[in-house]
N, C-alpha and C positions, 0 to 999 in steps of 0.2 A: 636687624634684630626682629623687626616686625615680620619680615618675609620669612625668616627662619621659624618663627613661632607659628605662622600660618601653615608652613610646610609640615611641621610636626603635628599640628592639629589635623590637617588633612590626611596625613599618613595614618594617624590613630583612628580617624573616622572610617577610612577605607578598610583597615585590617580588623576593626572591631565589629563591623557590620556583618561579616560572614562567619560561617562556622570554621573551626580550625582545620577540619578535614571534610572532604566531600562525602556524601552518602553514596549508596549504590546507584548505578544508572537506572533510569526508568525502563520498565519492561524487561523481558528476558530475550536473549538472542533467539531468533527463529532458526529452527532446524527443519528444513523442508526435505521431503523425500526427493529422489532424483526426478520423478515424474512431476512433482509439485514445483520444483526448481525450474524445470523446462517450461512448465505452464506459466510460471512467473515471468520468464524471459519473453515468451510468446505474447502474454498479456501486455507487457510493457511495449512490445513492438507493434501490436495490432489493435489493442483495445484502450490502452491508457490515455490516448489523446482525447477520446470522447468520454471516458469514465475514469478520470484521474484518481488513482488509488482506490478505485471502486466506488468513488463518490460521484455525485452529479457534476456534469460539465456540459458538453454539447449533448451528451446522452444522459439518461437518468441514472441515479445512484443504483448500483447493483449490490451494495453491501447490505442493505436492509430489505432485500427481496429474495429470501432463500427460495430457490426453485429446485424441483427434482432435476437430476442430471439429464433426463430425457428432454425436459422442457428447455434446459439451457442449450442442449445440442440442436434442437429445432430452431431456437432463436439465432444461434451462430450460423447454421446452415441456410436458413430461409431468410433471415433478416426480419426485423420488426419495425414498422414505421419508417423512420429515416435511417435506421441501422442497416448497413449493407449486408448482403449475404456473403458468407465466406465459402467459396467453392472448394472442391477437393484439390484443385490446382493451387489454391491459396494456402490452405491448411489441410493436411491429411487427417485421417481419423485419429491416429495416435496423438497428433498435436492438439486436436479438439479435446480429446480425453485428458491431456495434460492441463489445458486451460481450465477445464471443468474441475479437475482435482485441485488445482490451485485455488479456484474460487470457493470450492467447498471448504477447504482448509481455512481460508480467510474468513468465511462466514462463521465457522465454528469458533474462531478466536473472538469475533465480535460478539457472539451470542453469549 
């Protein structure tokens, strides 16, 4: 009897604590252009390990440092500090453009 009463009370507490239905999901689904999507894939493959999600990791955060595209290109190609340089053999110009387009889009969302 006591166990049944506790079970009923526990069930009531669990169901009474939450809303009867869930609200909408947080955020809106992202729709990237084809170039931005390619940039996202390339970023995840080449940059995310040091700049996870654009935040600081082994490398500094790049989400809060909006740079002109030309400056980003120089950083990618020449490397800065401990950041390696990405040569034409590693990333061609179209791939660098795609990464820059992705970063610009992500910075616009954060801003």
